[in-house]
N, C-alpha and C positions, 0 to 999 in steps of 0.2 A: 534485429533488436539480439543486444547479447544476454550473458545469461545468469546477470549477476544475483537477480533474484535467485536461479535456480542450483547455483553452484556455492557451498557454504564451505569456508577452510577454516580446520582446528587445527589450531596449536599453540604453544605454550608461548607467555613471555618472559618470561626471565628464569635463569636457571644458572644452579650454583658453578660452579667448576669457568668462573670468570666470563664468561661468553653470556652473550643478550642476542634475542632474537627482539629488533628493535623495526618497526611499522609506523610508515605514514601515507597517511590520506592526502591524496589531492584529487586536484578538477584540471583535467588536462585535456587534450585532442578531443575537448567538448566533452568529457564523460567524467567518470570515475577511475581514478589510476590509486594503484595502492603499489609501496612498494613494502618489504619484507627480508630484512640484511641481520645474517647472525657475525658480531662481532666482537671483540674484547670489551669495548666501552663503548657511549654513546656518541665519543666526539670522532671515530670511526666508522661507526656506522653510520652518522651526518654527514662523512663526508664521502661515502658510499651515495650516499641516498640523493647527494648534491651534484654527483655525477649521472647516475641514472635521470635523473631532472632534465640537465643539457645537455643529456645526448636524444635523450627522447624532443627536446624544443627542437634538435636539431635535423632531426629527422622529419617533423613534420614541417621545418621550411625549404625540403625539399619536397616532400610528397605529398602533400595536402591538396586537394581540389579547389575549396575554398580559401585559401589565400591567394590573393593573387598574382603575388611574384616566385611562387615556388614552378620548379619546371616542369611539373605536370601542369599545371593552369598554364603554362608556356605554351606546352603542348596542344593542348584543348583550342586555345587563342590561334593557334594556327593549323587547325586540322580542312583538309584541303586545300590547303598553304602550300607549306613547306616543312622538310623535315626540320628537327631540334636536337643539338645535340644534347646530352644529358651525361650527370654523373654516370661512372662505371657502376654507380651502387643502384640509381635509378632502375638504369637497361637491365642490369640484371634480377632485379624483381619487379618488372616489369614481363621480362622472358620469362619468367619461373610462373609468374602468374597467367602467362597465356596456356602451359605445359598445362595449370589442373584443368584450364577452359577445356586442352586437348582431351584427357583425361574423362571430364565427367561430361564428355558431350556436348559442351555450350551452357550447360546448367549451372555453373558459374565462370563469370565474365567481368571483367573490368571496364569492359566500353557501355557497361548497364547503364551510366551516369548519363549514356545519348537518350534515355527514354525521357516520355512525356509523361508529365505526373497529370495521370489520369485519375487512381483510384484514392480514392479518400478512408482513411480510418480516423478520423476523428469525430465521429458520428455522425457526419454533416450530410454523406453518402446515401442518398435513399434507392437510388436505380443503380441497377448494372451498368458500367460506359458498354457501348456498341460494340459488335463483335469488328467491325471496320474502324473505330476510332482504335480500339485495341490492338488492331494489328497495325497501324498508322504509329501508335505509341512507340514501337519498337523496330521501325523501320531503318534506323541509323545506328542500331545494336549491331558486333560481329564482331569476335576477336580478329577472323580470319581478315579482317581489314584493319589489325592494327601492323604497321610495316617496320621492321627490327631492322636494321641496317649494324651490325655486329664489330664491322670495322670501324666506320666514324663514329659507332655507338649513338646513332639517331634513332629517334623512333617520329613516324607518321601517321597519321591518322587518315585514310583515304577519300575520306568522305567531309566535307563544308557539314559542321553540326554534330558531328561527334566526338565523346566526347571522354576520359577516361576518368575513374573515382574506384580509389585501393578501398576503399573502406571496409572490406572485406576479406583483405588478406595485410593490410597496414599495421595495422594494430596488434597481430599476430606476428607480424615482421619487427617491429618496434621493440615486442615484450623479448624473443631471441635475441636481438641485436645490444640491448639493456644486459641484460644476464652475460652475453657475451665479455663484455665492456666489466663489469661487473667483476667477473671468474677471475679476467686476466690481469684483475688490479687485487688481485687476491680475496677478493670476497669470495669465501668456499663455500657457501651454505644462503637460501634467501629466497623468494619470491617476488616476481611481477605478475601484475595482476591488473591488465588494461580493459575494464568494462566487462569482466570476464574472459578476456584470453589470459588463462593462467602461464607459467613458467616456473616450476621449481627445479634446484635442484643443491646438490647435498640435502643435510639432518636438518634437522632440530640441533638444538644444545645437548637436550639430553640423550641422545643419539636416536628417536623414534624418527620415522619418517613425512613429513609433510602430508597429510590427510585431504579430502575435499568430500564433500557430500555432494550426492546428484537429487533432487528435491522432484515429486511428481509436478508439473506444474499445475496440473488440476485437482489437486491434493497437497496444497503450499507446506501444512505442518508437518508434513510427511518426510522423513527421508530415507529413501528405497534401499538405498546402497551407498556405502564410504569405501574412496576408494585411497590406498599411499601412492603420492604421485612421486618416483623416484631419479630426477635428472630427466623430465618429459613435460607435456604438455597437455592440457586440455581444455577445450571452449566448450562453449553450448552455444547457439543460435537457436532462439524459442520465438513462437508470435503466441503465446499465453494473453496478451494483453492487446496487441493492434492487430484485430482482424474484423472482416464484417462477414454477416450471414446474408445469403442469396438464396431463394427455392433450395431452404434446407443445407446450403452448402457451407462450412466452413471457409473464406480466403482469407489469405495470413498477410501479414504485410509484405513477407519474402516472395516477390515476383518473378518468373522465369523468366529472364529472359529472352527467351528463344520463341515465346508464345506472347508476352506481354499479360496472361494469367496467372493471377495471386497463387502459390501454391496451397494446397489443399491436402490433407487427409494426416499431416502433422501437428504436432506444436513443441517438441523442441529436439533436436540434436545434441549430443557430446558428444566430440571427437578426442579419441586418447592420440596423441602420435609422441616422438622430442623432440618435434620443432613446431611449434604456439603457431610458426607463419602456416604451414601444411592443414592443422588441425581448423583452425579460422576456414583458410579456404575453403576446406575441404567440408566442415558445417554446413555451409549454405549449400555449398554442390547438392550434396544429400539429403538435404532438406527439401531440393527444387525436385532431386530425383524422384522424391519418395521410398517407405520402405521395402520393397521389396529388390528395387533397381539398386539402392543407394545400400543396402547390407551387402547385394551381392558384388556392390564394386568396391565396397571395405575389403570385403573376404577374400581378394584377391592383390589384396594392397601390402604387405610385406611391414612391419612395424603399426599398423594404422588399426584404431580399434573402435567402434559409436556405439553409444546407447541412444535408440530410438525412442520415442512416447508418442504415440499416436491419439487423434481428435476422440477417441472413445477412453482412453488412460491405459490402453495396454503398453506394456512394455516390450521392448526386442531390442536385442546386443548381437553384436558378429561373434564370430565364434570362441575370437581369443579371451571372450570378458564370461565369466558363469559368477550369473547376477546372484545366485545364492549363498553364495563366497564369498559376498560382502556385506549381504544385509545382515 
C-alpha cells in the first residue's frame, strides 16, 4: 500500500510574479494520481498536464500486468514457453528491477506476481495458512529465473506459471518519466504524485521548496517531520490499514517473496532518493528486510535515506536524516 495517507504535500497555489502552481487530481493506474505544474498561465499548465496524462497512459500500456495487450502480459503468457521481444524501455526497467532484487537479496522481486494469494487482509481469514501452503505459494517466485537477452531485448520466464508484476517499481518509474518529459518541454517546476510516489523538481513560484510532511501512521493526527524536497523523490510503503494478527504478531499485507510470510515489525517506510523508481522499489525491500537490516543497507547506499516507523510507533532514520532538525 502506498503512502498517500501518511505523506502530506504543502504548497501555495497562486503567486504574483505571473506564475501559478496548477494542480489536477485524476484516477489513473488504479490509484489516485496528481500532477502539479508551475506555469505562466492556466492554458500552459493544462498543456503540461495533458502531456503528463498521455505519457502515463503510454507507459501503462507497456508495463501493466493486468492489461492483456501489454508487453509484460505477453511475457507472462509465454512463461516457460519462449522469450518475448520487448521495447528497450521495458527491457531496461526489468533489468534495473533485477538489480534491486540483487541489492535487497530478493526482498524486492518483480516475479512476486507468481505468488499464490493465500493470505487475506479483508477480515475473512481466521487462521494462519499452513507452513506447507505458505512454502508452496512462493514456489514459482525467483528473480534469478528471469532470463534477459541484452542483444535481442528479449525477456523469458524460465518456468510455466511465473509472472512479472511491476507494481512495486512501475509507479515510481512513471513519476520519473513524466517529470523528465515535462522538464524537457519547458516546465521548470512541479510535482508528480502517483499514489504516494512523489517526484518534485524546481521550486514553488515564491521561491520556496516543495515540502512533504511525514505522519506517524499510528497517530495520524500528528506530523512528526516536514522535509523540503528539491529535485528529488520520496515514497512511503505502509501496512497501517491492511494487516492481520495471529498469536500476538502483526502480519502486514506486504509479503516476503522469499518465504511467503508477511513482513512484520514495521508499519511504514519512507525512502528519499533522487529517482522515484529507486525510492519505490527500495521502500518495499526495506519493509521486508526489517528495521536493522533495512537501515544498514540504506546507510551503505549513497544518495538514499529512509525513515522507518515500527509497530510500536518508534521512529528510526538513516544516518543522513536528523529528525529533530525537521520536526
